[in-house]
C-alpha positions as CSV (number, residue, x, y, z in Angstrom):
1,M,-0.3,76.5,12.5
2,T,0.5,78.6,9.4
3,L,3.9,76.9,9.2
4,A,2.2,73.4,9.2
5,I,-0.3,74.5,6.5
6,Q,2.5,75.9,4.3
7,T,4.6,72.7,4.8
8,L,1.8,70.3,3.9
9,V,0.6,72.1,0.8
10,S,4.3,72.4,-0.3
11,V,4.7,68.6,0.0
12,T,1.7,68.1,-2.3
13,M,3.0,70.8,-4.7
14,Y,6.6,69.5,-5.0
15,C,6.2,65.7,-4.6
16,G,5.6,65.6,-8.4
17,P,9.2,66.4,-9.4
18,V,10.5,63.8,-7.0
19,M,8.2,61.2,-8.4
20,A,8.9,62.1,-12.0
21,P,11.7,59.5,-12.7
22,A,9.4,56.7,-11.5
23,A,6.1,58.0,-12.9
24,A,7.2,59.4,-16.3
25,P,7.8,56.0,-18.0
26,L,4.4,54.7,-16.9
27,L,2.8,57.9,-18.3
28,G,4.7,57.6,-21.6
29,V,6.7,60.9,-21.1
30,S,10.3,61.8,-20.2
31,P,11.2,62.8,-16.6
32,A,12.0,66.3,-17.9
33,A,8.4,66.7,-18.9
34,V,7.6,67.2,-15.2
35,G,8.1,70.9,-16.0
36,Y,4.7,70.9,-17.7
37,F,3.1,69.4,-14.5
38,V,4.6,72.2,-12.5
39,A,3.4,74.8,-15.0
40,A,-0.1,73.4,-14.9
41,A,0.0,73.5,-11.1
42,Y,1.1,77.1,-11.0
43,I,-1.5,78.2,-13.5
44,G,-3.9,77.0,-10.8
45,S,-1.9,78.8,-8.2
46,M,-2.1,82.1,-10.2
47,I,-5.9,81.8,-10.1
48,G,-6.0,80.7,-6.5
49,T,-3.8,83.5,-5.2
50,A,-5.3,86.3,-7.3
51,T,-8.8,85.5,-6.0
52,A,-7.7,84.7,-2.4
53,G,-8.2,88.3,-1.1
54,G,-11.9,88.2,-1.6
55,W,-12.3,84.7,-0.3
56,V,-10.2,85.5,2.8
57,A,-12.2,88.6,3.5
58,R,-15.5,86.8,3.2
59,F,-14.8,83.5,4.8
60,G,-11.7,84.1,6.9
61,P,-8.1,82.8,6.6
62,I,-8.7,79.4,8.3
63,R,-11.7,78.4,6.2
64,V,-9.8,79.4,3.0
65,S,-6.8,77.4,4.2
66,Q,-9.0,74.4,4.8
67,A,-10.5,74.6,1.4
68,G,-7.0,74.9,-0.1
69,M,-5.7,71.7,1.7
70,L,-8.8,69.8,0.6
71,L,-8.2,70.8,-3.0
72,C,-4.6,69.7,-2.8
73,G,-5.7,66.3,-1.4
74,C,-8.3,65.9,-4.2
75,G,-5.7,66.9,-6.8
76,L,-3.3,64.2,-5.8
77,A,-6.1,61.6,-5.6
78,I,-7.1,62.5,-9.2
79,A,-3.5,62.4,-10.4
80,A,-3.0,59.0,-8.8
81,S,-5.5,57.5,-11.3
82,G,-2.5,57.3,-13.6
83,A,-4.1,58.8,-16.8
84,L,-2.1,61.6,-18.3
85,P,-5.1,64.0,-18.7
86,A,-6.1,63.3,-15.0
87,V,-2.5,64.2,-13.9
88,V,-2.9,67.6,-15.6
89,V,-6.3,68.1,-14.0
90,G,-4.9,67.1,-10.6
91,A,-2.0,69.5,-11.1
92,L,-4.5,72.4,-11.6
93,L,-6.4,71.5,-8.5
94,I,-3.2,71.2,-6.4
95,G,-2.3,74.7,-7.6
96,L,-5.8,76.1,-6.8
97,G,-5.3,74.8,-3.3
98,Y,-1.7,75.9,-2.9
99,G,-2.3,79.5,-4.1
100,P,-4.4,80.9,-1.2
101,A,-2.1,79.6,1.6
102,T,0.2,82.6,1.5
103,P,-2.4,85.4,1.4
104,A,-4.4,83.7,4.1
105,S,-1.4,83.3,6.4
106,S,-0.2,86.9,5.7
107,V,-3.5,88.2,7.2
108,I,-2.9,86.3,10.4
109,L,0.8,87.1,10.7
110,A,0.5,90.8,9.9
111,R,-1.7,91.1,13.0
112,A,0.3,88.8,15.3
113,A,4.0,89.5,14.3
114,P,6.0,92.0,16.4
115,P,6.7,95.1,14.2
116,G,10.4,94.8,14.7
117,R,10.5,91.2,13.7
118,L,8.2,91.2,10.7
119,A,10.6,89.9,8.1
120,L,11.8,87.1,10.5
121,T,8.3,86.1,11.4
122,F,7.3,85.8,7.7
123,S,10.5,84.0,6.9
124,I,9.9,81.4,9.6
125,K,6.4,80.8,8.2
126,Q,7.8,80.6,4.7
127,T,10.3,78.0,5.7
128,G,7.3,75.7,5.2
129,V,7.9,75.9,1.4
130,P,11.5,74.4,1.5
131,L,10.6,72.3,4.5
132,G,7.8,70.7,2.6
133,T,10.1,70.2,-0.4
134,A,12.7,68.7,1.8
135,I,10.2,66.3,3.3
136,A,9.1,65.4,-0.3
137,G,12.7,64.8,-1.3
138,A,13.6,62.7,1.7
139,T,10.4,60.6,2.1
140,V,8.7,60.4,-1.3
141,P,11.3,58.0,-2.9
142,A,10.8,55.6,0.0
143,L,7.0,55.9,-0.4
144,V,7.3,55.3,-4.1
145,L,9.4,52.1,-3.5
146,A,6.9,50.9,-0.9
147,L,3.6,51.9,-2.5
148,G,4.4,52.8,-6.1
149,W,4.1,56.4,-7.3
150,Q,0.3,56.3,-7.4
151,G,0.0,54.9,-3.8
152,A,2.5,57.5,-2.6
153,A,0.5,60.3,-4.2
154,L,-2.7,59.1,-2.7
155,A,-1.2,58.8,0.8
156,I,0.2,62.4,0.7
157,G,-3.2,63.7,-0.6
158,I,-5.0,62.0,2.3
159,A,-2.6,63.4,4.9
160,C,-3.0,67.0,3.5
161,A,-6.8,66.7,3.4
162,L,-7.0,65.3,6.9
163,F,-5.0,68.2,8.4
164,G,-7.5,70.6,6.7
165,V,-10.2,69.0,8.8
166,V,-8.0,69.1,12.0
167,I,-7.6,72.9,11.9
168,F,-11.3,73.6,11.8
169,P,-11.6,74.6,15.5
170,L,-9.2,77.5,14.9
171,S,-11.7,79.2,12.6
172,K,-13.6,80.4,15.6
173,K,-10.7,82.6,16.7
174,Y,-9.1,83.6,13.4
175,D,-12.2,83.9,11.1
176,S,-14.2,86.0,13.6
177,D,-13.8,89.3,11.8
178,R,-14.7,88.1,8.3
179,N,-16.9,90.3,6.1
180,R,-19.8,88.2,4.8
181,A,-20.5,90.9,2.2
182,A,-17.0,90.9,0.7
183,P,-17.2,90.5,-3.1
184,V,-16.1,87.2,-4.6
185,S,-17.5,87.7,-8.1
186,L,-15.5,87.1,-11.3
187,R,-15.4,90.9,-11.8
188,S,-13.6,91.4,-8.5
189,A,-11.4,88.3,-8.8
190,F,-8.4,90.0,-10.4
191,A,-8.8,93.4,-8.6
192,P,-5.7,92.6,-6.5
193,V,-3.6,92.3,-9.6
194,L,-4.8,95.7,-10.8
195,L,-4.1,97.1,-7.3
196,V,-0.5,95.9,-7.5
197,M,0.0,97.4,-11.0
198,R,-1.2,100.8,-9.8
199,H,1.5,101.1,-7.1
200,R,4.9,101.4,-8.7
201,R,7.0,100.2,-5.7
202,I,4.8,97.2,-5.2
203,M,4.8,96.4,-8.9
204,L,8.6,96.5,-9.0
205,L,8.7,94.1,-6.1
206,A,6.3,91.8,-7.8
207,A,8.4,91.9,-11.0
208,T,11.5,90.9,-8.9
209,S,9.6,88.0,-7.5
210,L,8.7,86.8,-11.1
211,V,12.4,86.5,-11.9
212,Y,13.4,85.0,-8.6
213,A,10.6,82.5,-8.7
214,G,11.8,81.3,-12.1
215,V,15.2,80.4,-10.7
216,Q,13.6,78.8,-7.7
217,I,11.4,76.5,-9.8
218,T,14.3,75.4,-12.0
219,L,15.9,74.0,-8.8
220,V,12.8,72.4,-7.5
221,A,11.4,71.0,-10.8
222,Y,14.6,69.7,-12.4
223,L,17.2,68.9,-9.8
224,V,16.2,65.3,-9.3
225,A,16.0,64.7,-13.1
226,F,19.4,66.5,-13.4
227,L,21.0,64.2,-10.9
228,T,19.5,60.9,-12.1
229,E,20.1,61.6,-15.8
230,S,23.5,63.4,-15.7
231,F,25.1,61.8,-12.7
232,A,23.3,58.4,-12.7
233,L,22.3,58.9,-9.0
234,S,19.6,56.6,-7.6
235,L,16.2,58.2,-7.0
236,V,16.8,57.9,-3.2
237,L,20.2,59.6,-3.3
238,A,18.9,62.3,-5.7
239,G,16.0,62.9,-3.3
240,M,18.5,63.4,-0.4
241,V,20.4,66.0,-2.4
242,M,17.1,67.7,-3.0
243,A,16.3,67.5,0.7
244,A,19.7,69.1,1.5
245,S,19.0,72.0,-0.8
246,Q,15.7,72.7,0.9
247,L,17.0,72.3,4.4
248,A,19.7,74.9,3.5
249,S,16.9,77.2,2.3
250,V,15.1,76.8,5.6
251,A,18.2,78.1,7.4
252,G,18.7,80.7,4.8
253,R,15.2,82.1,5.1
254,I,15.5,82.5,8.8
255,L,19.0,84.1,8.5
256,W,17.9,86.5,5.7
257,G,14.8,87.5,7.6
258,A,16.9,88.3,10.7
259,A,19.4,90.2,8.6
260,A,16.5,92.2,6.9
261,D,15.2,93.2,10.3
262,R,18.4,94.0,12.1
263,L,21.3,94.6,9.7
264,L,20.3,95.6,6.2
265,S,17.3,96.9,4.4
266,R,15.0,94.4,2.8
267,R,15.7,95.7,-0.6
268,T,19.5,95.2,0.0
269,V,18.9,91.6,1.2
270,L,16.8,90.8,-1.8
271,G,19.5,92.2,-4.1
272,L,22.2,90.1,-2.4
273,L,20.1,87.0,-2.8
274,G,19.6,87.7,-6.5
275,V,23.3,88.0,-7.0
276,G,23.9,84.9,-5.0
277,M,21.5,82.7,-6.9
278,G,22.8,84.0,-10.3
279,V,26.4,83.3,-9.4
280,T,25.6,79.9,-8.0
281,A,23.7,79.0,-11.2
282,L,26.8,79.9,-13.3
283,F,28.8,77.3,-11.4
284,A,26.6,74.7,-13.1
285,L,28.6,75.4,-16.3
286,D,31.3,73.2,-14.8
287,A,28.9,70.4,-13.8
288,G,29.8,66.9,-15.0
289,P,30.6,63.4,-13.9
290,H,33.9,64.7,-12.5
291,W,32.0,66.4,-9.7
292,P,32.2,64.3,-6.5
293,L,29.1,63.8,-4.5
294,W,29.9,66.4,-1.9
295,V,30.2,69.1,-4.6
296,L,26.6,68.2,-5.7
297,F,25.4,68.7,-2.1
298,V,27.3,72.0,-1.8
299,F,25.9,73.3,-5.1
300,A,22.3,72.2,-4.2
301,A,22.6,73.8,-0.8
302,A,24.0,77.1,-2.1
303,L,21.3,77.4,-4.7
304,G,18.6,76.4,-2.2
305,A,19.7,79.0,0.4
306,T,19.5,81.8,-2.2
307,A,17.0,80.8,-4.9
308,V,14.5,79.5,-2.3
309,G,15.4,81.8,0.5
310,W,14.0,85.1,-0.6
311,N,10.3,84.7,-0.1
312,G,10.0,85.7,3.6
313,V,11.8,89.0,3.1
314,F,9.7,89.7,0.0
315,L,6.4,89.1,1.8
316,A,7.4,91.2,4.8
317,E,8.2,94.1,2.5
318,L,4.9,93.7,0.7
319,S,3.0,93.9,4.0
320,R,4.8,97.1,4.8
321,L,4.0,98.7,1.4
322,A,0.4,97.5,1.3
323,P,-2.4,100.1,1.8
324,P,-4.3,99.7,5.2
325,G,-6.5,96.7,5.2
326,R,-5.2,95.4,1.8
327,I,-2.5,93.0,2.9
328,A,-4.3,89.9,1.5
329,D,-5.1,91.7,-1.7
330,V,-1.5,93.0,-2.2
331,T,0.0,89.6,-1.3
332,G,-2.4,87.8,-3.7
333,G,-1.9,90.2,-6.5
334,S,1.9,90.2,-6.2
335,S,1.9,86.4,-5.9
336,F,0.1,86.3,-9.2
337,F,3.3,87.6,-10.8
338,T,5.4,85.3,-8.7
339,F,3.5,82.3,-10.0
340,L,3.6,83.7,-13.5
341,G,7.3,83.3,-13.3
342,V,6.9,79.7,-12.2
343,V,4.4,79.0,-15.0
344,V,6.5,80.3,-17.9
345,T,9.9,79.1,-16.7
346,P,9.6,75.3,-16.8
347,P,8.5,75.1,-20.4
348,L,11.2,77.5,-21.4
349,F,13.7,75.5,-19.4
350,H,12.7,72.3,-21.2
351,F,12.9,74.1,-24.6
352,V,16.4,75.4,-23.9
353,L,17.5,72.0,-22.4
354,N,16.5,70.4,-25.7
355,L,18.6,72.9,-27.6
356,T,21.7,72.7,-25.4
357,S,21.4,69.1,-24.2
358,S,23.1,70.3,-21.1
359,Y,21.4,70.8,-17.7
360,G,24.5,72.9,-16.5
361,M,24.3,75.3,-19.4
362,T,20.5,75.7,-19.0
363,Y,20.8,76.3,-15.3
364,A,23.5,79.0,-15.9
365,L,21.4,80.8,-18.6
366,F,18.3,80.9,-16.3
367,G,20.4,82.3,-13.5
368,L,21.5,85.4,-15.5
369,P,18.2,87.4,-15.1
370,A,18.4,87.0,-11.3
371,L,22.0,88.2,-11.3
372,V,21.0,91.3,-13.3
373,V,17.9,92.1,-11.1
374,G,19.9,91.5,-7.9
375,S,22.6,93.9,-9.1
376,L,20.1,96.6,-10.0
377,L,18.5,96.3,-6.5
378,L,21.8,96.7,-4.9
379,L,22.7,99.7,-7.0
380,T,19.4,101.4,-6.2
381,S,19.0,100.4,-2.6
382,H,20.6,103.6,-1.2
383,R,18.2,105.8,-3.3
384,A,15.3,103.7,-2.2
385,R,16.1,104.2,1.5
């Protein structure tokens, strides 16, 4: 159930970058401007995830998940109006709905997951993010060709909202221990962020997620535009490359989760993934028309497996470090910093892209911070244990 929720809200979140080459001309902007749509969506996510702890405590994780899916559906419906201001408003609503999905599911999984398979369980649930992106990459181009980008957005929004209604019967089981007196005021809204900042180990983990999320969003937001503009691929073929990158990250998340439970510490796995995504991004320096199609698939798959594969291990480590009864708060507060990385990176990427006129150079530059952070995690992993 949590996997299905995560998958559907991810489809709504990441269908925008796939639609960008078709929607941008009608909106009077360039496809690369999709980074601002993503940034607006993640501003909403920052608010949604930071406030999720109080909402989950008061209403339960299923009701909060329902509200999130309905917000995602409404956001796409508003964006489908085709007016540029409405697209921005729709992006904010999508983000508000997307943000609470992870804190809500973490409350459920922390109770249900076997202690020895915590990272694997969280990683399986988090495969919903790349799985949703893969579904968007594989199906949205066909929907755009059949219905137009506005019709495609409306259809996806309706599907997401309907599933929010379908899961209502589960609230009786999973929302039974909610605290109706839990605070949800503006004063308490950002208490989870302050909680994270007071715990050094959790804050360091949150800062790592800020850097890694920045690399992740460069792949998700700009890969289709990169392929259509630099390699003249069709929207359908570029969407298939995007789907391949996300399917690779699905396999990667499960593999990294199992490795973090059985072979290596979670800190070591996170360090290896940072080095992996940084090195892979550096290979983009050689990107050009001389690359055959299979190299594009390999590059996208390698970046997907690393830059999109770290989240499950990260969330499992957060649940271990969280004070008793504060898993939703710690997850929401840490995700605030994760989404902050996603908010600031797309506009910076667009700015650097305008300076360099090279997607390959820009990808490489934005991979360097992850390479540095991953190396530091590896160097300090023995001391941390």
